[in-house]
MARBA-3410 file (N, C-alpha, C, O; in Angstrom, 1 decimal):
82
-5.0,-77.2,-1.6,-4.2,-76.1,-0.9,-5.0,-74.9,-0.8,-5.0,-74.2,0.2 ~ -5.8,-74.5,-1.9,-6.6,-73.3,-1.9,-7.7,-73.4,-0.8,-8.0,-72.4,-0.2 ~ -8.2,-74.6,-0.7,-9.3,-74.8,0.4,-8.7,-74.6,1.8,-9.4,-74.1,2.7 ~ -7.5,-75.0,2.0,-6.8,-74.9,3.3,-6.6,-73.4,3.5,-6.9,-72.9,4.7 ~ -6.1,-72.7,2.6,-5.9,-71.2,2.8,-7.2,-70.5,3.0,-7.3,-69.6,3.8
-8.3,-70.9,2.3,-9.6,-70.3,2.5,-10.1,-70.6,3.9,-10.7,-69.7,4.5 ~ -9.9,-71.8,4.3,-10.3,-72.2,5.7,-9.6,-71.4,6.7,-10.2,-71.0,7.7 ~ -8.3,-71.2,6.6,-7.5,-70.4,7.5,-7.9,-69.0,7.5,-8.0,-68.4,8.6 ~ -8.2,-68.4,6.3,-8.7,-67.1,6.2,-10.1,-66.9,6.9,-10.3,-65.9,7.6 ~ -10.9,-67.8,6.7,-12.3,-67.8,7.4,-12.1,-67.9,8.9,-12.7,-67.2,9.7
-11.2,-68.8,9.3,-10.9,-68.9,10.8,-10.4,-67.6,11.4,-10.8,-67.2,12.4 ~ -9.5,-67.0,10.6,-8.9,-65.8,11.1,-9.9,-64.7,11.2,-9.9,-63.9,12.2 ~ -10.8,-64.6,10.2,-11.8,-63.5,10.3,-12.8,-63.8,11.4,-13.2,-62.9,12.1 ~ -13.1,-65.1,11.6,-14.0,-65.5,12.7,-13.3,-65.1,14.1,-14.0,-64.6,15.0 ~ -12.1,-65.4,14.2,-11.3,-65.0,15.5,-11.4,-63.5,15.7,-11.6,-63.1,16.8
-11.1,-62.7,14.7,-11.1,-61.3,14.8,-12.5,-60.8,15.2,-12.7,-59.9,16.1 ~ -13.5,-61.4,14.6,-14.9,-61.0,14.9,-15.2,-61.3,16.4,-15.9,-60.5,17.1 ~ -14.8,-62.5,16.8,-15.0,-62.9,18.2,-14.3,-61.9,19.2,-14.9,-61.5,20.2 ~ -13.1,-61.6,18.9,-12.3,-60.7,19.7,-13.0,-59.3,19.8,-13.1,-58.8,20.9 ~ -13.4,-58.8,18.7,-14.1,-57.5,18.7,-15.4,-57.6,19.4,-15.8,-56.6,20.2
-16.2,-58.7,19.3,-17.4,-58.8,20.0,-17.2,-58.8,21.5,-17.9,-58.1,22.2 ~ -16.3,-59.7,22.0,-16.1,-59.8,23.4,-15.4,-58.5,24.0,-15.7,-58.1,25.1 ~ -14.7,-57.8,23.2,-14.1,-56.5,23.6,-15.2,-55.5,23.8,-15.2,-54.7,24.8 ~ -16.2,-55.5,22.9,-17.3,-54.5,23.0,-18.1,-54.9,24.2,-18.6,-54.0,24.9 ~ -18.3,-56.2,24.5,-19.0,-56.5,25.7,-18.3,-56.1,27.0,-18.9,-55.5,27.9
-17.0,-56.2,27.0,-16.2,-55.8,28.2,-16.3,-54.3,28.3,-16.4,-53.8,29.4 ~ -16.2,-53.6,27.2,-16.3,-52.1,27.3,-17.7,-51.7,27.8,-17.8,-50.7,28.6 ~ -18.7,-52.3,27.4,-20.1,-52.0,27.9,-20.2,-52.3,29.4,-20.7,-51.5,30.1 ~ -19.6,-53.4,29.8,-19.7,-53.7,31.2,-18.9,-52.7,32.0,-19.3,-52.4,33.1 ~ -17.8,-52.3,31.5,-16.9,-51.3,32.2,-17.7,-50.0,32.3,-17.7,-49.4,33.4
-18.4,-49.6,31.3,-19.2,-48.3,31.3,-20.3,-48.5,32.3,-20.6,-47.5,33.1 ~ -20.9,-49.6,32.3,-22.0,-49.9,33.3,-21.5,-49.8,34.7,-22.2,-49.2,35.6 ~ -20.4,-50.4,35.0,-19.8,-50.4,36.3,-19.4,-49.0,36.7,-19.6,-48.7,37.9 ~ -18.8,-48.3,35.8,-18.5,-46.9,36.1,-19.7,-46.0,36.5,-19.7,-45.2,37.4 ~ -20.8,-46.2,35.7,-22.0,-45.5,36.0,-22.6,-45.9,37.3,-23.0,-45.0,38.1
-22.5,-47.2,37.7,-23.0,-47.6,39.0,-22.1,-47.1,40.1,-22.7,-46.7,41.1 ~ -20.8,-47.0,39.9,-20.0,-46.4,40.9,-20.3,-45.0,41.1,-20.3,-44.5,42.3 ~ -20.5,-44.2,40.1,-20.9,-42.8,40.2,-22.2,-42.7,40.9,-22.4,-41.8,41.7 ~ -23.2,-43.5,40.6,-24.5,-43.5,41.3,-24.3,-43.7,42.8,-24.9,-43.0,43.6 ~ -23.6,-44.8,43.1,-23.4,-45.1,44.5,-22.6,-44.0,45.3,-22.9,-43.7,46.4
-21.6,-43.4,44.6,-20.9,-42.2,45.2,-21.9,-41.1,45.5,-21.7,-40.4,46.5 ~ -22.8,-40.8,44.5,-23.8,-39.8,44.7,-24.7,-40.1,45.9,-25.0,-39.2,46.7 ~ -25.0,-41.3,46.1,-25.9,-41.7,47.2,-25.1,-41.5,48.5,-25.6,-41.0,49.5 ~ -23.8,-41.9,48.5,-23.0,-41.7,49.7,-22.8,-40.2,50.1,-22.9,-39.8,51.2 ~ -22.6,-39.4,49.0,-22.5,-38.0,49.3,-23.8,-37.4,49.8,-23.8,-36.6,50.7
-25.0,-37.9,49.3,-26.2,-37.5,49.9,-26.4,-37.9,51.3,-26.9,-37.1,52.2 ~ -26.0,-39.1,51.7,-26.2,-39.6,53.0,-25.3,-38.8,54.0,-25.7,-38.4,55.1 ~ -24.0,-38.5,53.5,-23.1,-37.7,54.3,-23.7,-36.3,54.5,-23.6,-35.7,55.6 ~ -24.2,-35.7,53.5,-24.8,-34.4,53.5,-26.0,-34.4,54.5,-26.2,-33.4,55.3 ~ -26.9,-35.4,54.4,-28.1,-35.5,55.3,-27.6,-35.6,56.7,-28.2,-35.0,57.6
-26.6,-36.5,57.0,-26.1,-36.6,58.3,-25.6,-35.3,58.9,-25.8,-35.0,60.0 ~ -24.8,-34.6,58.0,-24.3,-33.3,58.5,-25.3,-32.3,58.7,-25.3,-31.6,59.7 ~ -26.3,-32.2,57.8,-27.4,-31.2,57.9,-28.3,-31.5,59.2,-28.7,-30.5,59.8 ~ -28.5,-32.7,59.5,-29.4,-33.1,60.6,-28.6,-33.5,61.8,-29.1,-34.3,62.6 ~ -27.4,-33.1,62.0,-26.5,-33.6,63.1,-27.1,-33.1,64.4,-26.8,-33.7,65.5
-27.9,-32.0,64.5,-28.5,-31.6,65.7,-29.6,-32.5,66.2,-29.9,-32.5,67.4 ~ -30.1,-33.3,65.3,-31.2,-34.3,65.7,-30.6,-35.5,66.4,-31.1,-35.9,67.5 ~ -29.5,-36.0,65.8,-28.8,-37.2,66.4,-27.3,-37.0,66.2,-26.8,-37.6,65.3 ~ -26.7,-36.3,67.0,-25.3,-36.0,66.8,-24.4,-37.2,66.8,-23.5,-37.3,66.0 ~ -24.6,-38.1,67.7,-23.8,-39.3,67.7,-23.9,-40.1,66.5,-22.9,-40.6,65.9
-25.1,-40.3,66.0,-25.4,-41.1,64.8,-24.7,-40.4,63.6,-24.1,-41.0,62.7 ~ -24.9,-39.0,63.5,-24.3,-38.3,62.4,-22.8,-38.4,62.4,-22.2,-38.6,61.3 ~ -22.2,-38.4,63.6,-20.7,-38.5,63.6,-20.3,-39.9,63.2,-19.3,-40.1,62.4 ~ -21.0,-41.0,63.6,-20.7,-42.3,63.2,-20.8,-42.5,61.7,-20.0,-43.0,61.0 ~ -21.9,-42.0,61.1,-22.2,-42.1,59.7,-21.1,-41.3,58.9,-20.5,-41.9,57.9
-20.8,-40.1,59.2,-19.8,-39.3,58.5,-18.4,-39.9,58.7,-17.7,-40.0,57.7 ~ -18.1,-40.3,59.9,-16.7,-40.9,60.1,-16.6,-42.2,59.3,-15.5,-42.5,58.7 ~ -17.6,-43.0,59.3,-17.6,-44.3,58.5,-17.4,-44.1,57.0,-16.6,-44.7,56.4 ~ -18.1,-43.1,56.5,-18.0,-42.8,55.1,-16.6,-42.2,54.8,-15.9,-42.6,53.8 ~ -16.1,-41.3,55.6,-14.8,-40.7,55.4,-13.7,-41.7,55.5,-12.7,-41.7,54.7
-13.8,-42.6,56.4,-12.8,-43.7,56.6,-12.7,-44.6,55.4,-11.7,-44.9,54.9 ~ -13.9,-45.0,54.9,-14.0,-45.8,53.7,-13.4,-45.1,52.5,-12.7,-45.7,51.7 ~ -13.7,-43.8,52.4,-13.1,-43.0,51.3,-11.6,-42.9,51.3,-10.9,-43.0,50.3 ~ -11.1,-42.7,52.5,-9.6,-42.6,52.7,-8.9,-44.0,52.4,-7.9,-44.0,51.8 ~ -9.6,-45.1,52.7,-9.0,-46.4,52.5,-9.0,-46.7,51.0,-8.1,-47.4,50.6
-10.0,-46.3,50.3,-10.1,-46.7,48.9,-9.6,-45.6,47.9,-9.6,-45.8,46.7 ~ -9.2,-44.4,48.5,-8.6,-43.4,47.6,-7.3,-42.9,48.3,-7.3,-42.0,49.1 ~ -6.2,-43.5,47.9,-5.0,-43.3,48.6,-4.5,-41.8,48.5,-3.7,-41.4,49.4 ~ -5.0,-41.0,47.6,-4.6,-39.6,47.6,-5.2,-38.7,48.7,-4.7,-37.6,48.9 ~ -6.2,-39.2,49.4,-6.8,-38.4,50.4,-6.0,-38.5,51.7,-5.4,-39.5,52.0
-6.0,-37.4,52.4,-5.2,-37.4,53.7,-5.9,-38.3,54.7,-7.1,-38.5,54.7 ~ -5.1,-39.0,55.4,-5.7,-39.9,56.3,-5.0,-40.3,57.5,-5.5,-41.1,58.3
END
């Protein structure tokens, strides 16, 4: 009976360790994904700024780029006016 209880205790500790391990992996992946999303948003902001700054060189292209980015932002951020 003692061996059975010891086995159950070891199994429980192992389960807790596995849950904590996989939870930390998930948190790390979430942080990585959030950092990548921030990086990509910064790139989009730069592209939009470059298109706006250089709109006199290619006004039609600048309009397409800016409108495409703004449309995507409105679709994925419900709080923005649209």
